[in-house]
N, C-alpha and C positions, 0 to 999 in steps of 0.2 A: 737774249736767252735762246731765241729761235736758231740763231747761227751756231751756238754751241751745241744744240741738239742735232742740227744738221751735220756738224762735224763729227759728232759721236756716231750718228747713223752711218756716215760715210766710213768711219774707222771700223765699224762693225763688219763692213764688207771685206776687209783684209783677211788674209789667210792666217795671220798670227799677230802677236803684239807689235812686232817690229814693223810689219807692213801697215798695220793700223796707225801706228805712230807716224809713219812716213806720210800716210794719206792725210792725217790731221795737220802735219807740217805744211804739206802742199796747199791744203785748204787755207791755212793761216797766211801763207805767202800770197795766194790769190786775193784774199781779203785785204791784206796790207797794201798790195799794189793799187787796188781800187780806192782805198781810203787815202792814199797819197796822191794819186793821179786826179781824183775827183775835185778836191779843193784847188789844186794847181790849175786845172783846166777851167774851173769856174772863175778863178781870179783873172786868167788871161782873157776869157770872154767878157768879163765885166769891164776890164780896162779898155778893151777894143770897142765897146759900144758907147753910144752917146745917150743922152737922157731919154730919148724916145724909145730906143731899144731896151733900156733898163725898165721903162714903164711896161712895155709889152712882156719883158722877161718875168716881171712880177706877176702879171696876169696869167701867163702860161704856167708859172710855178704854182699859183693858186689853183688853177684848173687841174693840174697834175695831182696836187695834194687832195683835192676834192674827189678826183677819180679813184685814187688809192683808198681813200676812206670808204667810198661807196662799195668798192670791190671787197674790202675787208668785212663790211657789214653784210654784204650779200653772201660771202663765203660762210660767215657764221650762221646766218639765217638758213642757208641751204643745208648746213651740217645739222642744225637743230631739227629741221623738217625731216631730214633723212632718218635721224635717230627716232623721232616720234612715229614715223610711218613703219618702222620695223617691228 
């Protein structure tokens, strides 16, 4: 949902409907490239590693997931505190 809103905000920066549509298309192409390249790269890295590397990869992925969750919670709390203080 957030990506769609980002694409719409980006399209709103265009000077007209055609330029906005072109910006949305470029946004979709960029998103598509990352959605295709990410799993491909992940598969190559997974096949290149042995069991030890896979174990550490799982730990790193868990730490990254926890970090993103903490960031999301902090961003929401900061937004609520900002709204309350105004």
